[in-house]
N, C-alpha and C positions, 0 to 999 in steps of 0.2 A: 310289325310287318307292313311295308308301304303297300297300300292298296293300288292295283293296277286299273287303269282306265279303260273301259271297254270303248269300242268304236261307235256304239250307239250313244254313249254318254257324250263322247267328244262331239259327235254330229249335232247333239242338241245344243252344246254350247257354241259351235260355230254357227249354227243356224240363228240363235238368239243374237249373237253378235252381228251377223250379216244384216238382219232386220233392223237393229237399233242403230248401227252405225251407217247402214245404207239409207235409213231415213235421215239422219244428221246430214249425210252428203247431199241429200235432196233438198233439204231446207236451207243449207248454207249459203248458197248463191243469193237467194232472196234476202236472207239476213244481212249479208255483205252489201248488196246494192241499195237497200232502202226503197226499192220501187220494183214494180213486175219486171221480171226478166225479158228483154227483147220485145216480143210482140204481145198482143192481146187488146189492142186498142178497139178493134171492131168488136169484139166479144164484150168489152165493157159497155160500149153503147147497146149492144143487142140484149144484154141483161137488164139494163136500164129501159129499154123499149118493152121488154116483157113485163117487167114490174109496173110500168106505166099503163100497159093494157091489162092489168089485173090478171096476170098469168095466163091470159088467152093468147095464142099465137098471132102476132101482127102480120099483116100481109108483106109489109116492107119494114127494112130497118132504116133509122134515120141516119145511119153512118154515112158521112161524107156527101150527103145531099145527092145520092146517085141513084135512087130508086133501085137499090139491091133488094131482090126478094128475099124475105126471112125464111130462106130454104135450108139453111145449115140445121143439121141435126141438133134438136133443142135440149137434151137432157142435162148437159153440162150448165146450160143457161139457167135452167130451172133450179138446179143445185146451188149455183152461184147466187141466184136471186134470193133463194130461201136464207142461204148463208148470210148474205147482206142484210136482210131484214131481221132475222132472228138475233144476230150477234151485233147488230147496228154497226156494221162496217161499211165503209165506202166501197164502191164497185172496184176501185184500183187495188185495195188492199186484199179484197177477195182474190183478184188475179195475182196477187203477190204469194198468197199463202196456199190456196186451195190446190192448185196445181202439184205443189210439193206433197201435200197431203195424199192426193191420189197416186202420184208417182211411187210414194213410200208403200202404198198397199199393193203395187204390183209385185213387190218382193215375196210376200207370203203366196200371193196368187201364182207366181212362177214355181215356187217350191211345191205347191199341190200338183201342178202339171207335171213337173219333173218326176215326181214320186209316182203318179199314175204311169208314166211312159217307162220308168226305169225299174219300178218295183223294188227300189233299193234306197233305203234312207240316206246311206252315206253319199251315193251318187247324187241324190236329190239335193242334199245340203251343200256339196260342192258346187252343183250348178247354181244354186242361190247365192253362193259366195261370189262367184264370179259375175253373175248377173247384177248383183247389188253394186258392183264397183266399176263394171265397164263403162266408160263414159257414154257409149251410144245408147245405153238402156235408160239414161236420165237426160241427155242432152236437150232434146226437144221437148221432154215431158214436164220440166220444171219451169219452163217459160210461162208467160201469161197465156199463150195459146194451148199450153199443156192442160189447161182446164178440160179441154175435150179429148186431146190425145191421150192423156193418162188414164181418163176415165174409160175410153174406147179400149185401152190395152187391159185394163182390169177385167173387163167383161169379156173380152177375147179370150184371155188367159183361162178364164173360169168355164167359159163354153167349151174350149178345146179340151180341158180336164174332164168335163162331163161327156164329151164326145168320144174320147179315148175309153172310157169305162163302158159306155154304150155300145161301142163296137166289140169290146172284149168280153164283157159280161151280160150284154143285152138287157139291162134292167130297164123296164119301161119308165121308171121315175126320171131316168136319164134323158129320155126324149123331152120331157117336159122342161128339165133344167137347162138342157143344151138349147132349146128353143127360147126360152126365157133370157138366158145370158146372151145368146146371140142376137135377140131382138133389142137388148139394151146396148149391145155393141154397135148395132145399127143406128141406134138413137143417140150415140155419143159422137161417133166421128166417121166421116166417109171412108177414110182409109182403113179403119178398124174393122168395117163391114167387108171390105175387100180382103183384108189380111186373114179374117176368120175364114171366109168362104175358101180361099186358097189353101189354108192350112188344113181345114177339115176334109176337103177333097183328096189332098196328098195323103192324109192320115188313113182315109178310107182305102185307097188304092194300095198302100203299103201293107196295112194291118188286116184288112178285112176282104174286100171284093166279093162279098156275099150278097145274095138277093136280099135276104132278110134285113141286113143292116143298110143296104141301099134304099129299102122301103122305109125304114126307121129314119134314115136321113131326109127322105121326103117329108115326112111328118114334122121333123125339126124344122125343116124350111117353112113350112106352113105356119107353124107357131111363130117363127121369126117374123114373117109377113104380118101376122095379126098383132103382135106385140108392137111393131113399128108402124102400123098403118095409121095411127092418128097423126103421125108426122108427115109421111109421104103422101097420104091420102089428102090432107089439107094443102100441101104444095101443089100437087097435080090439080086439085079443084080450083085453086085461085090462079095459078100460072101455067098449067100444062106440064108437060115433062121437059119443057125447054131449059129451065134452070139445072134440073139433074143431069141432063145430057151434056150441058155446057160444062159442069163441074167434072164430069167424066173424062173430058178431053184435055184436062189441065194437069194431069199428074204424071205424064210421060217423062222420061229422061233417058235418051237413047244411049247415053255414056254410063249409065249405071252399072253395067256389066264389067267395066273396068275396075270398079270398087272391089268386086269378087276376085276378078283375075289377079290383082295386085294385093288383094286382102288389106285394104286400108280403112276399112269401115268401122273399126272398133273405137277410133279416135283416141287411143291411149297417148298420153303425152310423152311419156318416156320409153322405157323398153316396152315392147308389145307383147307382154308375158301371155295375155288370155289369147290373143291372135295365134301366137306360136304353139301354145300348148292344145288350143282348139285344132290346129293343123295336125297335130300328132293325133288327136282324137278321131279326125276324118279318116286319116290314113289307116288306123286300127280298125274302124268300123267297115271301111271298104274292103279291107283284107278279109274281115269276117263276114262279108256280104250281108251286112246290116245296113241298109240304105236309107231309112227313114231320115235321120238327123242330117246326113250329108245332103240329101235331096232337099229337105226342108230349108236348109240354110242357102242352097244355091238357087232354087226356083224363083224366089221373090225378085232376084235381080234380072230374071227374064220377063217377068209379068207385072211386077209391082212398081215399076219406075223409081221415081226420086225417093219413095219412102221405103224401098227394099230393105236398107239397112236396119231400119227401126224393128222389122220382123225377123230378119236374118239373125240378129244378135240373141234372140231367144234360143234357137237350136245351137248356136255357137256356145253359149254358155254351158249347156249340156254336154257338148262335144269337148269343151275344155276339162269338165269334170271327168269325162271318159279318158281323156288324155293323161290326166294326173293320176287318177285312182288305178286305171288298168295298164299303164304303160310305164310312166315315169317313176312312181313309188316302188312299184314291184322290182324295177330294174335297179334301184338304188341299194336295196338290200333284200335280195331274192329269198334266201333261206328264212329270214325272220318274218318276212311278208307272208310266206307259206304257212308258217306256224301261226302267225296271227289270224290267218284266214280261218284256221280251224277253231281257235279260242275266241275270236272276235275281240281280242284285246289290241289296244293302240301300241304301235311300236315307236320307238323315239324318232325315226327319220320322219314318220308321218307328223308327228307332233310338231317338229322342228320346222318342217317344210310348210305346215299350215300356219305356223305362227309368223314366218317370214312373209309368206303371201298375204296374210292378212294385213300386216304392217305396211307392206309395199303397196298393195292395192289400195288401203285407206289413203296413203300419202298421194298416190298418183291421182286417185278420183278428187281428193281435196283440191289439189293443184288444177286440176281441169275445172272444177267448180269455181275456184277463185278467179280464174281467167274469164270464166263465162259471167261472173258477176259484174263485169265491166260492160257487158252488152245490155245496157239499159238507158233509160232516159235521164240525162243528167239534170241536176237541179237548175242549172242555167237555162236549159231548154223548158223545163216545167214553168220557170217564171217567165219566159218570153212568151210562151203559149197562153199563160194567164193574161199577159198584156194584150196579146192579139184579141182574145175573146172579149176583154173589156173595151177595146179602143177601136174595133173595126166594125164594120156593118155586117150583119148576120148572114148577107148574101153574097159577101166577098168571096172570091176564089183566089188561091195561092199556087205558086209553083215553089215546092219545098226542095231545097238542094241540100244534100248532105255529102256528096262526093263518094258515097259508098258503092261498091259493084255488085251487092247482093241485095236484091229487093226483099228477100226473106229475113234479112238480118238488119233492116233499116228501121229502128225503133222510133226515130224522128218522124219519118214519113207516115207510119202507121198511126202512132199516137196523136199526131198532129189534129186530124178531124175529131177525135174523141175529146181532147182536152180544149180545143178552141170552138168546136161547133162550126167550124168554117170548112169550105171545101178544098181539097188538095187535089189538082187535077191530075197528077201523075202517081197518086197512091194506088198501089195494086190491089190490096186486100179488098175483097168483095167482088172484084170483077170477074173471078172464076165463075160466078153464077150468072154472068150476063153476057160475056164476050165469046164464049165457045171457042171455034177456031181461030178468032181473032186475039186470044188471050196471050199467045207467045209473041205476037207482033207488039202488043201493048207493053209487055215486059222488056222487050228490047228497046222500044221508044224510051221507056222510063230510065233504062240504063244509059242510053245515049245522052239523055239530058244531063244525068248525074255526072257523066264523063267530062262534061264541059267544064267542070271546076278545076280540072288539070289544064283547061285551055284559057279562052278568054270570053268576053262579052259577045263577040261576033258568033263564036261556036253556039253559045246559048241561044241567040236569036234565030240561027239557022235550025237548031234542034227543036226548038219550041214552035217556030213557024208562026202562023197566024192566030194560034191559040188565044182565047179570051181569058185574061187572068188580070187581077188587080194588084197583086203584091208578090214580092219575092221574099221567101223566108229562108235564110241561109244559116246552116249550123257550121260555123267556122272551123272547127277542129275534129278531125277524124280520129277517134281513139280505137274503135274496133272495126274490123270488116270481115264479113262472112262469119259473124259471131266469134271471131278470134281477135286478141289484141294486137293492134298494128305496132310495130317497132318503134318505140318512142311515141310520138303522135304526127299526124299529118295535117299540115296547114296549107291554105290555099291563098297567099297573100297577093299574088299576081292578079288572080281572077277577082278577088274581092276589090282590089284598088281599081282595076279597069271598069268593073260594073257600077262602082260607086261614082267614078268620073264620067259615066255615060249620062248625058243630060236628058235620058229618057226616064230617069228614076230619082226618086227623092228618098233620103234616109228618113226613117220614122222612129226606129229604135235600134240601138246598138249597145252591146256589151263586148267583153273579150271573147265571148263564145258565139254570140249570135247577132245576126244583122237582118233587119226587117226593110225592104225598100217597097215604096209605092209607085206604081206605074203612072206616069204623068198623062 
């Protein structure tokens, strides 16, 4: 007699596959790229600064010779430095692999939170399945900068799981756990601190609103402050609150709400299955007047700015599980579903839909990761930067031109100061801690300079103005823009010929991909 599979057994299998295949999806871009994905240049220097200072927080980072306060939450740098020392790895390799490891650990952390909220292993498993393969859940977390982003997300998820149990069961141990995990989130990434606070407040409003749990929340907050005090205390002692206030002014994105309105934030490359199933889950929960997950998905777009989608994808994964398990599957085979609910046995339609979703989501996520792997520093740029480091004076300053329209996805501009040791006057990374309200203007200035690669040398001279620089570094070919592949490749032959022909510059280094000019 053929043994029937129970829903719990099937859930265990799906969960195991989601964790393992989700980890593969997160490691694969770095394996394909051969270098850290996209960003992380500033973090590489900060890790080296920390190691050089014997793991005591330096006052400033040496990145880009810009007197940038060492004000960034440092937990990821400590872990990166220890990994580099213990495994004898170069810092660049740490930033290639460690973000993927941390991003993989967010998958079981999400399962724990989903289980605490749903009290249902099947729903928690489906939530984990969707989270493991929705591109937005790993897009920014496997990059070099994901060293801190993914670490912050792990501790945010663990903190929220503890907070949910604290509000529902009032365990005193969860006060301590919530505070520890919350403090580690603060020590990992600025946005993780904001996301944890927003989520915890919303969970309290929807699930509790009791005086006792409010008092418990205050105690959690005190523990968070104590755990994170060695970092923010050192920053305030050395630099005052200026760098922290400056960073708080750089995360806004007034158009973020349109990502919610048009539901475009999942970044699925083909059919947007997760977004559509999530919408069904939203409608179902709203009809049942269960508002936590729909509100949790919407609120970040109102208060968290540019990083809203990184938080919203968490409740969206849970809503997609609701849409599938509580609406779609019961509608496909109502009578069999009702009987299976009594016996807890898996019905064929569940098995078949789950297998199809698994195969499709793995393929879709793999394709997204394959495209993402192109957002990295090309070997030709690495070789050119090694030449710059060897053949130019240490105090030289550069204008780095790539033609990209996205400063967040300009790997050449960010990695240039890290690999050359030279100053790039329009590199944005790090200026969020120094420019405050001028940060937006500096981003626009940088974008204007890059846009001149579509024009001519006169545009460049007008955009740069009287800035003091010694060299121009030009990456001739644009393969990705906004972290997505450009159709074919984009070249800038007119601009390059015009600026080479300008008598103000001398060609110092040139390959098919890179041009370095010296200002006469």
